[in-house]
N, C-alpha and C positions, 0 to 999 in steps of 0.2 A: 663201437664199444658194444660190450653186453649190458643190459642194464639190467638187474633183477630188481622184485618188488615183492612184497609182501602182500598177500591177499589171501585174507583170512577165507571167506567163501569158496575157494579154489580147494583150500586144505581140507575142509570139512566137505565138498563135494566128491574130494580124492579118499577119501577114507581115512585121511591120513589122523593119529591121536591128539586133540589137545591135552597138554600139560593137566593131570587132576589136579592140582595146585592153584588152577586158575584164578580164584578168588585169593590167594596166599600175595601180601603186596612186598616179598622180596623175592629179588633177583639174584644170579650166580654166573658170575663172568669169569671165563677162560682164559688167561693170556698166553701166548706163546714161550715165555722167557720168566725164570724166577724172580722175583721183586727183591732184592736184596738190601736196598736203600729206600727209605720213606721218607728223608726230609725235602721240604718244599724247595729247599735251594738245588736240588736235583733230580726237579721236575723237566729238565732238556732231555733226560733221558725217559724212553716212549713206556719203561716199566712203571717208573715213580710217576711220570705225568699222568698217564692212565688211571692211577689210584688219584691224588691229590689234587692234581689242579680243578681249581674251581667248584670240586666238592669238598673239600677238607679246607684246603687253603686260596683264600681269593685272589683277585688279581685288582688292582685299583681300577682297571681301563681294562675290558673284554673287546676283543678281536672279533668281528661278525664273519662267522667260516661261509654263511651261507648268502648275505645279501651285501658282504663289505662292509668296508669302515668301521669304526670306532664305536663303543656305546659303553654308558655309566655301569661300575662297579660298585667297588668301594669308594670310588672317587664321583661324585657329581657333576661336576665340570672341571672346566681346565684352559688355561689361556696361556699364551706367550707371554711373559712382562719386559723382557730384552731379548739380546741376539742368545744370550748365556742362561737363562733363567725361564722355567715354568713356574705358573703357578696350578696348584691343586684341590679343588674343593672337595673335603673328606665327609661322607656320609656318618650323619649323626644317629643317635640310638642304636648303633653296633655293636654287640657282644664279642667278647671270643669266648670260646665253649669251655673256659675257668668260669665266666662272671664276669671278666675285668671287662672295661668299656675300651673300644678302640679309638686309637687317638692318631697326630701327627707321628709322635714320638714312635708308633710301630712301624710306620712309614721309613723314619730317619735309621731306626736298627737295622730295619729289613736290608738299605741300601748298602750299609756300613759291613753288613754279616755277607753278603753277597761276593764281596772282594777281599774278604779275609784270606790272606794266602794260608791259612791254617789250613782252611776246609776246601780248598781248591773247588766252587762250587760251580755246575757246570751252566746252569744260570748267569752268574756273573759274566762267567768267561764270553759268555755272548755280548757283553758289553764292554769288551776289549781294555782299551789301555784308560777308559774315560774314568774320570776322578766326579764325585760329589762333594758337594757343600750345600747341606741345607740350611732352612728355619722354617721356627714355625712360630708365625705370628698369633696363633691360638690354638687351641686341641685339636680344630676340623681344619685348619689351612697350614699347607706345606709349600713352600718355594725350594725348589730344586737347579740348583745352579750346575753345569757341568763344564767341563774341561777335558776336551776341546766341548763348544757349545756342540748341542744335536738338535737339528732342525724335526727331528722324529721322534721327541721321546716320550708323548705321549703312545705312540705306537712301541716301543720298547718297553715302557710298564707294563704292556699288554700282557709281556711274558713271565713277567716275575711276581710269584706268589707272597704276599704279605706274611710274613708271622709274627708272632707276638715278640715283643722285647722283655714282658716278666717273665713269661714260660718257654722261653728257646735259648738251649745255652749257645753260648758265643763264638766257642773255640771247639766245638765236636759237632758232629750230628745226631739230630734228635733223633729218637728210635720212637717216639710217639708224639706225631706232630698235633700243635695246638690251632685250631682256626679258626675262621669268622663265617666258614661255610655252611651250606644245609644238611653235611655229613659230618659226626664227629667218627673221628679212629677209635677205634673201639678195641680190637684185638689183632696181633699178629703174631699169627704161628708160625715161626721162621722156619722156610723151607716148604709152606706146606699152605698156608690160606692167610686172607686178611679180610677184616671185616668192618664195613661202616655203619652206621645207624644215624638213620633222619635225626637232624637238628629240631627239636620241636620249638625252640627258642629261635629260630631262624629268622632274620629281619626281614627276608624276603618272602615270595609266596612260595609254599608249603610243594615240594615236591610228590608225585605220587608212589616213588619207590620209600619201602620202608629200611628197607634193610639191605642190602650188598655184601656178597662175599665173592672175592675174587680167588682161582686158583690156577694153576699153570698147568700146561701139556705141552711139551715139545712137540709130540707127533698129532700134527694139522688132522689127520684121519679120526683118531682120539677124540680129540675137541669137537670136531664137526660132529660126529655121533651121540656126543653126550648132550644135543641140543634133543634130539628123538626120543633119547632115554630119559628125559626130564630131568636131566642133571644137571643142565644149565640153559640158563637163557640168551647169552651174548658171547659168542666166538668174535673178537675184534680182527683177527687176524688167520685168514685161511689159504692154504695152497691151492694152486690153481684147478689142481684134479679135483678137491674136496666139495668146492663151489660148485656143486652140478646141481641143486635143487631151485629154479625160479623164483617157489613159490615161500625161502626163506633166506637166500643169499644175495647180496647186494653185491656191486663192480661199483669203483669209484676211485678217480686217480686220489689218491693220496698225498701229492707233493714231496714224497721220499724219494731219492735219488741214490743210488747204490755206487760206489765205489770203491778203490783199493788206495789208500795212501801210501806212498814210498818214500823209504827212508834216503833221505839225499845227505846222508851223513859218515856213512858208512859202503865202504866198497862193497861190491861191484857197484850198488845202487847208487852212488856218487856220480857216476859217469853218468852224463845225457843221454850218452847214446844208448846205454842198457834202460834208461827210464823211457825212451822211445822205442823201443823192441819190446818193454814190457807192454804197451799200448796196441803196437801191431802185429801183436803173438795171439791176440784174442781177435777169436770171429764171432762178435758179439751176436749177427742175426742168426748164427746156431740154436742158442738161448731162446729168440723170440716163439711163441707156442709150443716150446717146448716143457722147460724147467720153468717158463718166467710165461705170464698170459701174454697173447698175442696182439694187447692193447698197449705194450709196456713201449716205451720211446729207447732209442740208444739215445746219451747221454754223451758230449762234448765239454761240459761243466758242471760243477755242483751243485748248481739249484735249477730249478725245474724255470720252462719257457716265461711262465706267468710273471718272474721275479723281478724288481726294477733293475736295469744295466745289463739282462740275461744277453749275451753275446752272440747275436745273432749270425755275422758272420762265420763262426767256428763252425766247424762241418766235428761229427764224432771222427775218431780215427779210423782210415780203413783196414780192414784185415790184412794185413801183406806180409805172410812169415818168412819169403824169402828176403826180403828187406831185413826184417827182425834180425834172421840169422847174418846176416852180411854185417849188421851193427856192431853182434855178439864178437866176430871174428875178429872186426876191427878196434874194437876193445881190447881185446885179447892180445894182438901182434903189438899194441903199444903199452902192454904189460899189465892190464886191469884185470884183475884176480876172479874172471868170470866163473869158473871151477866154485869160488866159496858158496858155502849153502846159506840160500836166502830163507828164511824163517817167514811164512804167511800165519798170518792169524787171524781169524773169522772167527764171529761171536755165532754161539748157537743160536736158530732160532728168530737172529734180528728179522730176516725176512724169510716165506716158505721157499723151501728147497735151496737154504742156503749153502748145505754141505753139499747136496750134487753139485751145484753150482761152482765152486770153490776147487771142487773136483776137478770139474772141465779144466777151469780155468788152469791149474795147476799142469794137468796134461799139456794143454797147449803151452806153456813155458817151458816146459821141459824139450817139447817138438823143435826151441827154436835154440837150445843148447844151454839152458838155465837151471841152476841144481837147485832145486824148490821144494821144499819140507811145504805142507802142511799141518797146522794145529787147532782144532776145532775146539773153542773154549767158551765157558760161561762168561757171563760179562763181568764177574768182579774180576775174573782172571786177565781176560780181556782187556780191562781199562786200564791196565799195569803198562800195558803195549802203547796203548792209543790216548791216554790223558797224563798230564805231566803230574808225578815226575814218571818219566818212562823208566821201563824198567828193560830195555835192551840189551844190556850188557856185552855191548859191543857189537850183536849179529845183527847183520842187516836184516830189514823187516818189511814185509807188505801187508796193512793193515786194511781187511776188510771192514766195511763201516756201510753204515745207510746216514743219511742226513734230510731234515727235514726242514723246508722253509716254505710254512704255509701262511705266513704273514706278508709275504711279497718285497722285502727288502733287505741287498747282503749284508747289511749291516750284520744281522744275525747270521752270517756264514763267513765272512772274510775274516776278518781279524781272529777268531777262533781257530780258524783253518788254516792261514797262510802269513800271519803276522810272526815277530820273532818272539812274542810273549803268550802267543794263542797257546790255548791250554791243550790244545791237540794238533798243534802243529811243528812239524821238525825242521821249518826252514828258517833263515837267518839272513836275510835280503833287506838293507835299510833302504834300498829305492823302492821294493815292493811298501817297506812299512810305510812310508812319506804318500804311495799311494792310497794305503789304507785310508791314512790321516786326512787325507784331501779328498777323497769320495765321503767321508764319515760326515763331512761339517758342509757338504756341497748340498745344493738344492736343483731341483726341476729336471729339466735337460741335461744340464752341467753333470748335475750326482749321476743320471742314468748313463751319460759318457765313459764317466770317471769308474766308475764300479763295470762298464765291459770291458775296459783296458786293463782293471786290475786280472779281472779272470781271464782274460788274455795273456798275458805277461806270464801268471801263475800256470795255467794250462799249456802253454804251447813255449816261452823260454825256458820257464823251469822246470817244466812237466813235473809237478809236484804229486801226481796222482794218475791211476787208470779211471776215468768215469769211463760207467757202466751202463746203467739204466734209468730213465725216470719211471718210477713204478705204478701200478695200478694194486689197490686193496681188494680183500674180498672180506667180508661180513657173514657172518649168518647170526639169524635172530629168531628166535621163538616166536610161534603164530600167537601166542598170545599177548605180546608186545607189541606196541606203536613206536616204532625207532627206525630212524633212517641214519647211516654215518653220515659226517661230512670230509671235507678235505683234511681233517684235524684229528681226523679219529685214531690214525697213527701215533697221536701225543697228548690226546685227551681225549675223554669218554665223560661226559658229563650227565650225572644219574638223572637233575631235574628233566632232562632233555629226554628220559623215559617215561613214557606212558602206559598204561595198560589196553588191551580192549575190552 
């Protein structure tokens, strides 16, 4: 892998201009996609998470993406009382941005709200069918009982931003989140920008950044140039071809897997031969080093190899267009309507060069005899096809997506992607549902083995998707900043981790 580092002395020696506002304690961050939702319960979306997670709304427990493991945030300690129940001790002296005290009532409200069917919270969707019962012995202690039992509940709580019971709407998404974090949500100029300001009453250490402005540009080259014209400080997602300056650009494995979800409910993609042909038709090697970085890895499943239960016996699908054509012909001979138009729905800006990648895949599918049409969409339109309630209107769809599992357990992946009730799942398989439920409550080696079997069944017996690539990310950082992205950079960007040179 190429490694990029920020070297201030080299910049000065090369004559590159250091921004004139070097003493300014504000930063501008350029995101690749429009931010259309700011509610913390939607922080599983990279656009939302990069703004609110740990900046505005904090988790009870923080996952340490640099050293691994869990560390205290709004909870100072935790312990398992019995198989079903965990106890969390909450930090005292914490106040919401509106001045109210943070208590166990807020945690209970957050758990209930994330499972509210009227909201379809994407964070709550990662908890699957899990049900919560809570008891608060006092304002700063909460006992959480789960059904089914969760041996990794503290890890699960590291992805759920806590929201104020008094200041957050129960049945609708908020447009101005109130948090406990080091930054307050100040303004949202819809379609243009978001501004966060430092919370001078923050319970923890005061960060150096005083104000952060988020803007969005879907053209990676334009975003990259903004750093050198002093219009921006961080571009967290660069295209490979624009990450061309070793003094300002970082390469990092970002725990994201790109894939295409196959509609298993409508013809012709409800035929397993067509789903196999969709996989065999793609020459993945052709993308590596051209549209995607040379460091990208071919994927055989939806999680990266560092995830518990990653199935190492599953190899990526081979490129075999002739066999794909045979499968399409066999299905057609049996009456499958293979000439039916299949709609490919992909999200603009979800990863660099996504449009070119999806156009190339469309051509490969057409070459094996499938009738496919590509629709590139903004996130709000894309999610009408990707997240329940779906808007397929009976049209068979292939939905391009990218899945992040930085915390390393398939509980964040399997239910939401494969289970009958998963908010991004189009499957309805009772046997797979039982396997997911059993793996969720298992521990140790048994847990890993059960998850590995879940992935085999979903991606080989059912063929639920076209796994594509484990991705590599590129970030550009202004020479006036001391900041290095972690594996979490695609899902959160903590302003408190940014220092000034």
